[in-house]
SEBA-971916 format. One record per residue (C-alpha): residue number from 0; chain; x, y, z. Coordinates in pm, 1 decimal. Each point is the difference from the previous one (the first is absolute). Layout:
seq=NUM, mol=A, px=X, py=Y, pz=Z
...
# end
This chain:
seq=0, mol=A, px=1548.0, py=3800.7, pz=3638.3
seq=1, mol=A, px=320.6, py=281.3, pz=-55.6
seq=2, mol=A, px=73.8, py=90.2, pz=-369.8
seq=3, mol=A, px=279.4, py=-211.3, pz=-16.3
seq=4, mol=A, px=-176.9, py=-298.7, pz=151.2
seq=5, mol=A, px=-294.4, py=73.9, pz=-261.0
seq=6, mol=A, px=316.2, py=1.1, pz=-264.8
seq=7, mol=A, px=133.2, py=-333.8, pz=77.5
seq=8, mol=A, px=-356.6, py=-145.5, pz=29.1
seq=9, mol=A, px=-47.3, py=115.0, pz=-345.7
seq=10, mol=A, px=323.3, py=-131.4, pz=-105.3
seq=11, mol=A, px=-81.7, py=-340.1, pz=137.3
seq=12, mol=A, px=-381.8, py=-7.8, pz=-138.1
seq=13, mol=A, px=145.3, py=112.9, pz=-375.5
seq=14, mol=A, px=275.7, py=-265.2, pz=46.9
seq=15, mol=A, px=-252.7, py=-278.6, pz=118.6
seq=16, mol=A, px=-229.1, py=81.6, pz=-277.5
seq=17, mol=A, px=292.4, py=2.7, pz=-224.6
seq=18, mol=A, px=76.4, py=-341.7, pz=78.6
seq=19, mol=A, px=-326.4, py=-123.3, pz=-61.4
seq=20, mol=A, px=-43.8, py=161.0, pz=-309.6
seq=21, mol=A, px=330.3, py=-177.8, pz=-104.4
seq=22, mol=A, px=-145.1, py=-316.0, pz=145.2
seq=23, mol=A, px=-307.4, py=7.1, pz=-173.5
seq=24, mol=A, px=151.0, py=71.0, pz=-334.6
seq=25, mol=A, px=256.3, py=-260.4, pz=15.0
seq=26, mol=A, px=-284.9, py=-261.0, pz=111.2
seq=27, mol=A, px=-187.7, py=130.9, pz=-357.4
seq=28, mol=A, px=284.6, py=-59.8, pz=-204.6
seq=29, mol=A, px=-131.3, py=-238.4, pz=-283.9
seq=30, mol=A, px=157.0, py=-208.0, pz=-232.8
seq=31, mol=A, px=-194.5, py=-49.6, pz=-310.1
seq=32, mol=A, px=-103.4, py=-348.6, pz=-151.6
seq=33, mol=A, px=-27.1, py=-23.4, pz=-353.9
seq=34, mol=A, px=-254.9, py=-258.2, pz=-149.8
seq=35, mol=A, px=-58.7, py=-71.0, pz=-358.9
seq=36, mol=A, px=-313.6, py=-201.8, pz=-21.4
seq=37, mol=A, px=-312.3, py=9.8, pz=-234.0
seq=38, mol=A, px=-266.5, py=135.2, pz=132.2
seq=39, mol=A, px=-204.1, py=-23.6, pz=-324.6
seq=40, mol=A, px=-106.1, py=-303.9, pz=-221.0
seq=41, mol=A, px=-29.4, py=-349.3, pz=68.0
seq=42, mol=A, px=294.0, py=42.5, pz=258.9
seq=43, mol=A, px=-139.5, py=266.5, pz=199.5
seq=44, mol=A, px=-119.6, py=-187.4, pz=246.3
seq=45, mol=A, px=388.1, py=-108.6, pz=70.0
seq=46, mol=A, px=136.9, py=315.2, pz=23.4
seq=47, mol=A, px=-302.8, py=151.4, pz=198.8
seq=48, mol=A, px=49.8, py=-238.1, pz=289.9
seq=49, mol=A, px=411.5, py=21.4, pz=-54.9
seq=50, mol=A, px=-95.0, py=384.6, pz=76.7
seq=51, mol=A, px=-200.9, py=-88.2, pz=344.4
seq=52, mol=A, px=255.8, py=-236.5, pz=100.4
seq=53, mol=A, px=267.7, py=228.1, pz=-23.5
seq=54, mol=A, px=-201.5, py=279.6, pz=178.8
seq=55, mol=A, px=-96.4, py=-252.7, pz=282.5
seq=56, mol=A, px=404.5, py=-113.6, pz=75.9
seq=57, mol=A, px=64.1, py=398.9, pz=-15.1
seq=58, mol=A, px=-260.1, py=85.8, pz=250.1
seq=59, mol=A, px=59.6, py=-290.8, pz=225.6
seq=60, mol=A, px=371.7, py=75.7, pz=7.7
seq=61, mol=A, px=-51.5, py=357.5, pz=64.3
seq=62, mol=A, px=-235.2, py=-98.8, pz=307.6
seq=63, mol=A, px=260.4, py=-218.0, pz=123.2
seq=64, mol=A, px=251.4, py=316.5, pz=39.8
seq=65, mol=A, px=140.4, py=-6.9, pz=-365.9
seq=66, mol=A, px=310.5, py=-85.7, pz=-122.7
seq=67, mol=A, px=356.3, py=109.8, pz=170.9
seq=68, mol=A, px=304.6, py=109.2, pz=-151.1
seq=69, mol=A, px=244.4, py=175.0, pz=246.7
seq=70, mol=A, px=-226.1, py=175.6, pz=212.2
seq=71, mol=A, px=-230.3, py=111.4, pz=-264.2
seq=72, mol=A, px=-343.8, py=-169.1, pz=-105.4
seq=73, mol=A, px=-137.4, py=-50.6, pz=-289.2
seq=74, mol=A, px=-371.2, py=-111.0, pz=-138.1
seq=75, mol=A, px=-61.2, py=-109.1, pz=-329.4
seq=76, mol=A, px=-237.7, py=143.5, pz=-286.4
seq=77, mol=A, px=-123.7, py=-219.9, pz=-309.8
seq=78, mol=A, px=-50.9, py=158.3, pz=-314.6
seq=79, mol=A, px=-155.0, py=-217.4, pz=-262.6
seq=80, mol=A, px=-5.0, py=40.6, pz=-353.1
seq=81, mol=A, px=-198.9, py=-200.4, pz=-299.4
seq=82, mol=A, px=218.7, py=-157.6, pz=-208.0
seq=83, mol=A, px=-296.1, py=-133.0, pz=-211.4
seq=84, mol=A, px=200.0, py=-346.7, pz=13.0
seq=85, mol=A, px=202.5, py=95.9, pz=-310.7
seq=86, mol=A, px=366.3, py=149.4, pz=-95.6
seq=87, mol=A, px=-103.6, py=337.6, pz=-98.4
seq=88, mol=A, px=-180.8, py=75.4, pz=292.8
seq=89, mol=A, px=248.6, py=-136.6, pz=218.7
seq=90, mol=A, px=251.0, py=225.3, pz=-133.2
seq=91, mol=A, px=-194.1, py=254.0, pz=63.9
seq=92, mol=A, px=-51.6, py=-100.9, pz=377.5
seq=93, mol=A, px=359.6, py=-37.9, pz=13.8
seq=94, mol=A, px=88.3, py=351.8, pz=-121.3
seq=95, mol=A, px=-277.2, py=149.9, pz=217.8
seq=96, mol=A, px=76.2, py=-177.2, pz=309.3
seq=97, mol=A, px=380.0, py=31.9, pz=-6.3
seq=98, mol=A, px=63.5, py=314.4, pz=-209.9
seq=99, mol=A, px=-321.9, py=187.0, pz=149.3
seq=100, mol=A, px=-72.7, py=-92.4, pz=339.4
seq=101, mol=A, px=364.1, py=-102.0, pz=73.3
seq=102, mol=A, px=-63.3, py=-349.1, pz=136.5
seq=103, mol=A, px=290.8, py=-213.9, pz=138.7
seq=104, mol=A, px=-184.2, py=-279.3, pz=102.1
seq=105, mol=A, px=-231.3, py=-214.5, pz=-243.9
seq=106, mol=A, px=-249.8, py=-166.6, pz=236.5
seq=107, mol=A, px=-134.1, py=-215.6, pz=-243.6
seq=108, mol=A, px=-17.5, py=-40.0, pz=-399.3
seq=109, mol=A, px=-253.9, py=-248.9, pz=-208.3
seq=110, mol=A, px=13.1, py=-153.9, pz=-307.5
seq=111, mol=A, px=343.2, py=-56.0, pz=-200.1
seq=112, mol=A, px=-65.2, py=220.6, pz=-306.7
seq=113, mol=A, px=-29.3, py=312.0, pz=230.8
seq=114, mol=A, px=232.2, py=-122.8, pz=248.2
seq=115, mol=A, px=312.4, py=-66.0, pz=-235.9
seq=116, mol=A, px=-54.1, py=386.1, pz=-112.3
seq=117, mol=A, px=21.3, py=111.5, pz=355.4
seq=118, mol=A, px=291.9, py=-201.1, pz=106.1
seq=119, mol=A, px=204.6, py=148.5, pz=-294.5
seq=120, mol=A, px=-27.8, py=344.5, pz=186.5
seq=121, mol=A, px=-20.1, py=-125.4, pz=379.8
seq=122, mol=A, px=331.2, py=-185.5, pz=-46.4
seq=123, mol=A, px=197.5, py=305.6, pz=-178.9
seq=124, mol=A, px=-136.6, py=237.6, pz=262.3
seq=125, mol=A, px=43.7, py=-182.6, pz=324.8
seq=126, mol=A, px=-344.6, py=-109.0, pz=62.8
seq=127, mol=A, px=-77.9, py=-299.3, pz=204.7
seq=128, mol=A, px=-295.6, py=-181.6, pz=-203.7
seq=129, mol=A, px=-204.8, py=-283.7, pz=134.0
seq=130, mol=A, px=-203.0, py=-184.9, pz=-249.1
seq=131, mol=A, px=-277.5, py=-273.7, pz=-82.0
seq=132, mol=A, px=127.5, py=-16.8, pz=-356.3
seq=133, mol=A, px=53.7, py=-400.1, pz=-100.3
seq=134, mol=A, px=324.1, py=51.3, pz=-215.1
seq=135, mol=A, px=312.5, py=-145.2, pz=51.1
seq=136, mol=A, px=162.6, py=264.4, pz=-203.5
seq=137, mol=A, px=-86.4, py=256.5, pz=250.2
seq=138, mol=A, px=200.2, py=-184.7, pz=283.9
seq=139, mol=A, px=355.1, py=-106.6, pz=78.5
seq=140, mol=A, px=332.1, py=191.2, pz=142.2
seq=141, mol=A, px=-0.9, py=219.9, pz=-283.5
seq=142, mol=A, px=-329.0, py=146.2, pz=144.4
seq=143, mol=A, px=128.0, py=55.7, pz=391.2
seq=144, mol=A, px=-291.3, py=286.7, pz=36.8
seq=145, mol=A, px=-308.2, py=-226.9, pz=-98.9
seq=146, mol=A, px=-172.9, py=-244.2, pz=254.9
seq=147, mol=A, px=-306.2, py=-251.4, pz=-69.9
seq=148, mol=A, px=-253.6, py=37.2, pz=239.3
seq=149, mol=A, px=-257.1, py=-271.2, pz=-112.0
seq=150, mol=A, px=49.7, py=-377.8, pz=-182.9
seq=151, mol=A, px=114.7, py=-27.9, pz=-319.2
seq=152, mol=A, px=-31.6, py=-297.7, pz=-238.7
seq=153, mol=A, px=317.3, py=-136.9, pz=127.6
seq=154, mol=A, px=-124.3, py=-42.3, pz=314.9
seq=155, mol=A, px=-377.0, py=-62.3, pz=-64.9
seq=156, mol=A, px=-36.2, py=-189.4, pz=-288.0
seq=157, mol=A, px=207.9, py=-340.7, pz=94.0
seq=158, mol=A, px=-177.4, py=-49.9, pz=331.7
seq=159, mol=A, px=-328.9, py=84.9, pz=-155.6
seq=160, mol=A, px=22.7, py=-162.9, pz=-325.4
seq=161, mol=A, px=120.1, py=-337.4, pz=162.5
seq=162, mol=A, px=-284.8, py=19.9, pz=245.2
seq=163, mol=A, px=-241.7, py=-12.1, pz=-265.8
seq=164, mol=A, px=143.5, py=-274.8, pz=-173.8
seq=165, mol=A, px=50.1, py=-210.8, pz=267.6
seq=166, mol=A, px=-402.9, py=108.8, pz=95.9
seq=167, mol=A, px=-104.2, py=-114.8, pz=-346.8
seq=168, mol=A, px=267.2, py=-251.4, pz=-164.9
seq=169, mol=A, px=-290.7, py=-71.9, pz=-232.4
seq=170, mol=A, px=34.7, py=330.8, pz=-170.1
seq=171, mol=A, px=246.3, py=-72.8, pz=-285.0
seq=172, mol=A, px=-48.4, py=319.5, pz=-237.0
seq=173, mol=A, px=-24.6, py=381.9, pz=33.1
seq=174, mol=A, px=-106.1, py=318.5, pz=-166.7
seq=175, mol=A, px=213.9, py=310.7, pz=125.2
seq=176, mol=A, px=-147.8, py=414.7, pz=-27.7
seq=177, mol=A, px=263.6, py=265.8, pz=118.3
seq=178, mol=A, px=-69.7, py=402.1, pz=-52.3
seq=179, mol=A, px=210.8, py=97.3, pz=-302.7
seq=180, mol=A, px=286.9, py=208.9, pz=201.6
seq=181, mol=A, px=263.5, py=-25.7, pz=191.2
seq=182, mol=A, px=-156.0, py=-165.9, pz=279.5
seq=183, mol=A, px=-195.5, py=-227.5, pz=-215.1
seq=184, mol=A, px=316.9, py=-129.3, pz=-170.6
seq=185, mol=A, px=200.5, py=-61.6, pz=346.9
seq=186, mol=A, px=-291.2, py=-181.3, pz=133.0
seq=187, mol=A, px=-23.6, py=-251.4, pz=-298.6
seq=188, mol=A, px=365.8, py=-51.7, pz=-33.3
seq=189, mol=A, px=6.5, py=-124.5, pz=379.1
seq=190, mol=A, px=-352.4, py=-185.6, pz=-0.4
seq=191, mol=A, px=117.7, py=-178.3, pz=-345.0
seq=192, mol=A, px=330.7, py=-137.9, pz=90.1
seq=193, mol=A, px=-182.0, py=-108.2, pz=375.0
seq=194, mol=A, px=-289.1, py=-185.0, pz=-190.2
seq=195, mol=A, px=207.0, py=-150.6, pz=-226.1
seq=196, mol=A, px=181.1, py=-151.5, pz=270.9
seq=197, mol=A, px=-288.7, py=-150.8, pz=138.5
seq=198, mol=A, px=-28.3, py=-205.9, pz=-320.4
seq=199, mol=A, px=-368.3, py=146.4, pz=-65.9
seq=200, mol=A, px=-13.9, py=121.9, pz=-425.2
seq=201, mol=A, px=-28.8, py=371.0, pz=-67.7
seq=202, mol=A, px=-221.7, py=28.5, pz=-293.1
seq=203, mol=A, px=-16.0, py=357.7, pz=-40.5
seq=204, mol=A, px=170.5, py=336.6, pz=196.4
seq=205, mol=A, px=-141.1, py=310.4, pz=-138.0
seq=206, mol=A, px=-64.3, py=381.5, pz=60.2
seq=207, mol=A, px=-237.0, py=221.5, pz=38.3
seq=208, mol=A, px=40.7, py=397.2, pz=-24.4
seq=209, mol=A, px=-117.1, py=184.5, pz=331.6
seq=210, mol=A, px=-310.6, py=190.4, pz=5.7
seq=211, mol=A, px=-160.3, py=-295.6, pz=-226.0
seq=212, mol=A, px=-420.3, py=-17.2, pz=82.0
seq=213, mol=A, px=-106.4, py=-298.9, pz=-199.4
seq=214, mol=A, px=157.5, py=-319.0, pz=95.1
seq=215, mol=A, px=-242.9, py=-237.4, pz=-198.6
seq=216, mol=A, px=193.6, py=-83.7, pz=-270.0
seq=217, mol=A, px=305.4, py=-24.3, pz=173.3
seq=218, mol=A, px=-191.9, py=-250.2, pz=274.0
seq=219, mol=A, px=-127.9, py=-169.1, pz=-322.7
seq=220, mol=A, px=361.8, py=-110.4, pz=-116.7
seq=221, mol=A, px=95.3, py=-63.8, pz=338.9
seq=222, mol=A, px=-292.6, py=-270.1, pz=24.6
seq=223, mol=A, px=6.8, py=-106.5, pz=-339.0
seq=224, mol=A, px=359.1, py=-177.2, pz=89.2
seq=225, mol=A, px=-155.4, py=-173.1, pz=277.7
seq=226, mol=A, px=251.6, py=95.0, pz=293.6
seq=227, mol=A, px=3.0, py=-210.6, pz=295.6
seq=228, mol=A, px=148.1, py=326.1, pz=208.9
seq=229, mol=A, px=-102.8, py=375.4, pz=-68.4
seq=230, mol=A, px=321.3, py=213.4, pz=114.8
seq=231, mol=A, px=-95.1, py=382.7, pz=3.6
seq=232, mol=A, px=345.4, py=60.9, pz=102.8
seq=233, mol=A, px=22.7, py=400.3, pz=98.2
seq=234, mol=A, px=-328.5, py=102.0, pz=-108.0
seq=235, mol=A, px=-215.8, py=280.3, pz=242.1
seq=236, mol=A, px=-291.7, py=-127.0, pz=155.9
seq=237, mol=A, px=-238.7, py=169.3, pz=-252.5
seq=238, mol=A, px=176.9, py=-147.9, pz=-293.6
seq=239, mol=A, px=13.6, py=-331.9, pz=162.7
seq=240, mol=A, px=-353.7, py=-44.6, pz=117.3
seq=241, mol=A, px=-103.3, py=87.7, pz=-331.0
seq=242, mol=A, px=149.1, py=-239.6, pz=-221.4
seq=243, mol=A, px=-99.2, py=-275.0, pz=307.4
seq=244, mol=A, px=-349.8, py=90.2, pz=-62.7
seq=245, mol=A, px=51.4, py=-48.7, pz=-380.2
seq=246, mol=A, px=159.8, py=-313.2, pz=50.9
seq=247, mol=A, px=-275.4, py=-130.9, pz=195.5
seq=248, mol=A, px=-269.5, py=129.2, pz=-252.4
seq=249, mol=A, px=186.5, py=-264.9, pz=-241.9
seq=250, mol=A, px=-43.9, py=-215.8, pz=252.6
seq=251, mol=A, px=377.6, py=-90.9, pz=70.0
seq=252, mol=A, px=26.7, py=-185.0, pz=312.4
seq=253, mol=A, px=397.0, py=-18.5, pz=138.8
seq=254, mol=A, px=237.6, py=142.1, pz=269.0
seq=255, mol=A, px=15.4, py=338.5, pz=-12.6
seq=256, mol=A, px=323.3, py=262.6, pz=64.8
seq=257, mol=A, px=28.1, py=367.7, pz=61.7
seq=258, mol=A, px=396.2, py=-39.2, pz=156.8
seq=259, mol=A, px=-12.0, py=349.7, pz=98.8
seq=260, mol=A, px=-387.5, py=-16.4, pz=99.1
seq=261, mol=A, px=-39.1, py=258.7, pz=289.1
seq=262, mol=A, px=-334.3, py=-101.7, pz=118.4
seq=263, mol=A, px=-344.1, py=-133.4, pz=-40.0
seq=264, mol=A, px=-172.9, py=359.7, pz=21.6
seq=265, mol=A, px=138.3, py=125.0, pz=-339.8
seq=266, mol=A, px=-36.5, py=-339.6, pz=-185.2
seq=267, mol=A, px=-353.7, py=-51.3, pz=68.2
seq=268, mol=A, px=-89.6, py=386.5, pz=-47.6
seq=269, mol=A, px=33.2, py=-99.8, pz=-400.2
seq=270, mol=A, px=24.9, py=-395.9, pz=-5.1
seq=271, mol=A, px=-287.6, py=-94.8, pz=275.1
seq=272, mol=A, px=-17.2, py=-326.8, pz=101.2
seq=273, mol=A, px=251.9, py=-82.5, pz=-303.2
seq=274, mol=A, px=265.5, py=23.8, pz=252.8
seq=275, mol=A, px=-88.9, py=-273.4, pz=216.1
seq=276, mol=A, px=311.7, py=-235.8, pz=35.6
seq=277, mol=A, px=303.1, py=276.9, pz=-106.1
seq=278, mol=A, px=297.4, py=-62.8, pz=145.7
seq=279, mol=A, px=237.3, py=358.7, pz=91.8
seq=280, mol=A, px=309.0, py=72.9, pz=132.0
seq=281, mol=A, px=-64.3, py=383.3, pz=81.3
seq=282, mol=A, px=-272.5, py=-50.3, pz=202.7
seq=283, mol=A, px=-40.4, py=37.5, pz=403.1
seq=284, mol=A, px=-220.0, py=-153.3, pz=205.5
seq=285, mol=A, px=-152.1, py=190.3, pz=296.9
seq=286, mol=A, px=-218.0, py=-228.2, pz=175.8
seq=287, mol=A, px=119.7, py=-264.1, pz=286.2
seq=288, mol=A, px=170.3, py=32.9, pz=322.2
seq=289, mol=A, px=349.8, py=40.9, pz=-162.4
seq=290, mol=A, px=-134.4, py=353.2, pz=-88.8
seq=291, mol=A, px=56.8, py=298.0, pz=228.7
seq=292, mol=A, px=-244.9, py=246.1, pz=132.7
seq=293, mol=A, px=265.8, py=260.5, pz=-177.8
seq=294, mol=A, px=-11.7, py=-192.4, pz=-355.6
seq=295, mol=A, px=-405.7, py=-29.7, pz=1.9
seq=296, mol=A, px=-56.3, py=362.0, pz=114.1
seq=297, mol=A, px=239.9, py=128.3, pz=-275.0
seq=298, mol=A, px=-154.2, py=-218.4, pz=-258.0
seq=299, mol=A, px=-353.3, py=78.1, pz=101.0
seq=300, mol=A, px=73.8, py=333.3, pz=-83.3
seq=301, mol=A, px=165.5, py=-57.5, pz=-331.9
seq=302, mol=A, px=-279.3, py=-180.4, pz=-86.6
seq=303, mol=A, px=-219.1, py=276.6, pz=54.9
seq=304, mol=A, px=172.9, py=228.5, pz=-211.8
seq=305, mol=A, px=99.2, py=-271.2, pz=-262.5
seq=306, mol=A, px=-273.7, py=-222.7, pz=-27.5
seq=307, mol=A, px=231.3, py=-287.1, pz=24.9
seq=308, mol=A, px=238.4, py=-138.5, pz=289.7
seq=309, mol=A, px=391.4, py=44.9, pz=-22.0
seq=310, mol=A, px=243.0, py=-182.6, pz=-196.9
seq=311, mol=A, px=379.0, py=-85.7, pz=24.8
seq=312, mol=A, px=32.4, py=280.0, pz=-283.6
seq=313, mol=A, px=-73.2, py=291.7, pz=278.4
seq=314, mol=A, px=110.3, py=-193.5, pz=266.5
seq=315, mol=A, px=343.2, py=112.1, pz=-144.1
seq=316, mol=A, px=-58.5, py=376.7, pz=20.9
seq=317, mol=A, px=-107.0, py=-51.7, pz=375.1
seq=318, mol=A, px=318.5, py=-229.5, pz=50.2
seq=319, mol=A, px=206.5, py=262.7, pz=-194.4
seq=320, mol=A, px=-33.8, py=262.3, pz=192.2
seq=321, mol=A, px=82.1, py=-198.7, pz=339.3
seq=322, mol=A, px=331.4, py=-115.0, pz=-193.6
seq=323, mol=A, px=107.5, py=366.3, pz=-111.8
seq=324, mol=A, px=-59.2, py=87.3, pz=398.0
seq=325, mol=A, px=259.0, py=-259.8, pz=92.3
seq=326, mol=A, px=210.2, py=80.5, pz=-269.7
seq=327, mol=A, px=31.5, py=375.8, pz=103.3
seq=328, mol=A, px=30.4, py=-98.7, pz=359.8
seq=329, mol=A, px=288.4, py=-256.7, pz=-43.7
seq=330, mol=A, px=155.3, py=273.7, pz=-226.9
seq=331, mol=A, px=-64.0, py=246.2, pz=229.3
seq=332, mol=A, px=-28.4, py=203.5, pz=-314.9
seq=333, mol=A, px=-260.8, py=129.4, pz=-280.3
seq=334, mol=A, px=242.6, py=-9.1, pz=-277.3
seq=335, mol=A, px=-150.1, py=-283.6, pz=-201.5
seq=336, mol=A, px=350.0, py=-162.0, pz=-136.0
seq=337, mol=A, px=78.5, py=-50.9, pz=388.8
seq=338, mol=A, px=-350.7, py=-80.9, pz=43.1
seq=339, mol=A, px=56.8, py=-280.8, pz=-303.3
seq=340, mol=A, px=288.3, py=-135.3, pz=142.4
seq=341, mol=A, px=-103.7, py=-120.3, pz=339.1
seq=342, mol=A, px=-369.4, py=-114.0, pz=-127.2
seq=343, mol=A, px=164.1, py=-347.1, pz=-100.8
seq=344, mol=A, px=67.3, py=-40.2, pz=390.9
seq=345, mol=A, px=-299.0, py=113.0, pz=143.5
seq=346, mol=A, px=-308.1, py=-165.3, pz=120.4
seq=347, mol=A, px=-372.0, py=128.6, pz=109.3
seq=348, mol=A, px=-335.8, py=-127.8, pz=111.8
seq=349, mol=A, px=-209.3, py=-58.8, pz=-330.9
seq=350, mol=A, px=-359.8, py=5.7, pz=-20.6
seq=351, mol=A, px=-34.4, py=-325.6, pz=0.0
seq=352, mol=A, px=157.3, py=-2.5, pz=355.4
seq=353, mol=A, px=300.5, py=-141.6, pz=-75.7
seq=354, mol=A, px=394.5, py=117.9, pz=-7.1
seq=355, mol=A, px=88.7, py=49.0, pz=-357.3
seq=356, mol=A, px=337.3, py=69.2, pz=-115.2
seq=357, mol=A, px=167.5, py=9.8, pz=-341.1
seq=358, mol=A, px=117.1, py=-288.5, pz=-228.3
seq=359, mol=A, px=53.3, py=-102.6, pz=-349.1
seq=360, mol=A, px=338.9, py=-32.7, pz=-54.3
seq=361, mol=A, px=-77.0, py=-328.4, pz=-166.3
seq=362, mol=A, px=-212.0, py=96.4, pz=-237.6
seq=363, mol=A, px=172.2, py=380.2, pz=-76.7
seq=364, mol=A, px=300.3, py=14.2, pz=173.4
seq=365, mol=A, px=-108.9, py=217.3, pz=228.8
seq=366, mol=A, px=-222.9, py=34.5, pz=314.5
seq=367, mol=A, px=-219.4, py=258.4, pz=-130.0
seq=368, mol=A, px=-356.4, py=-247.6, pz=3.6
seq=369, mol=A, px=-201.2, py=49.1, pz=308.7
seq=370, mol=A, px=-58.2, py=-363.4, pz=192.1
seq=371, mol=A, px=-359.0, py=-69.6, pz=-11.6
seq=372, mol=A, px=-242.5, py=-264.3, pz=7.0
seq=373, mol=A, px=-125.6, py=-175.3, pz=-284.3
seq=374, mol=A, px=-382.9, py=-36.3, pz=36.2
seq=375, mol=A, px=-187.6, py=-231.9, pz=-194.7
seq=376, mol=A, px=-406.0, py=58.3, pz=-19.8
seq=377, mol=A, px=-292.6, py=-127.5, pz=-170.7
seq=378, mol=A, px=-369.9, py=109.0, pz=-31.9
seq=379, mol=A, px=-220.7, py=-291.7, pz=202.0
seq=380, mol=A, px=-376.5, py=107.8, pz=-6.5
seq=381, mol=A, px=63.7, py=374.4, pz=-100.0
seq=382, mol=A, px=255.9, py=79.5, pz=251.8
seq=383, mol=A, px=360.2, py=-0.4, pz=42.3
seq=384, mol=A, px=153.7, py=-300.7, pz=185.0
seq=385, mol=A, px=406.3, py=-1.3, pz=70.8
seq=386, mol=A, px=131.1, py=-327.8, pz=-144.4
seq=387, mol=A, px=323.2, py=22.7, pz=122.7
seq=388, mol=A, px=318.0, py=227.2, pz=114.6
seq=389, mol=A, px=353.6, py=-9.0, pz=-68.0
seq=390, mol=A, px=259.1, py=187.3, pz=106.7
seq=391, mol=A, px=330.0, py=-2.9, pz=-210.8
seq=392, mol=A, px=346.7, py=-130.7, pz=151.1
seq=393, mol=A, px=252.3, py=73.8, pz=-284.9
seq=394, mol=A, px=282.8, py=263.9, pz=41.0
# end
């Protein structure tokens, strides 16, 4: 080989090496997805499961070739921080994600109070935000960068409460109990209105402080009112189970509702057999022929890590990753504002197996709510049973 040939070979080899390096670098470009979730306290199982589902979706997308934008390939990285389900920690997490980590996409946020703290920064800084928060005050045309990744009271409670009312026409009175925070108050406001519309008499509607560990006095007051229905609204599984256990000890027998009940395992951990018959609106069953092998496999892995099955809260964090991917690819941009502009027009395949788009004009004035199935479940013989699955049809 001549010197000239050797030089040409070296140049060609170096060029190919550079091309491979550039290609690899492009393939490794990362989009951070910030998560503001409770990783400690009574809501920790929700937060840990949400982080798991975000990472699972990100892994699937990477294995399938990543996110394609104008010849570049991006992958997602999920960064979860503990908001402890309160506004003060929510503010700290927001500052960490946006100012320290430089996150431009929030892949999920949980808890109305911490989400409000996050949103105030995210909207100002041009950061797109997905949230499970229920408050109607955080949605609408004035919040163009905010999207909801799970059903809220406006989507969930009309179907759930009317189903329960039809199933138990003999039940004429109710006591309601919720956490004393933005999530609890938002839940109570919608539920109160719908129960009243059904003709059920509300004997009392009370709030308790998160972090409460002694529920006997609360249960004693509820039992003294002799309600036909007890609705524990947005209480976390551990708290709801504790109340049901105390009611059972007191001999109360009636219709049990945990509107944001997310699964039987968390309830039974503190409630035991007292959870029998509970109706829930945020749980998912993983039995039956309609469940895919992928759904079962992911749920089995989650159960081994969390001690309970996945629920609609956690599934929302999986769906949000795919929604962001769809928005980025439709916009052909990683600019959050450009992605937010096209998000109302995208659709993607949800973890539930169906195509999902965005709606909400009738309720919020803009399309920023994922169109997800409303799944009504009940605990029967210690197991979770799906009673109904309804798909919203409004705009």
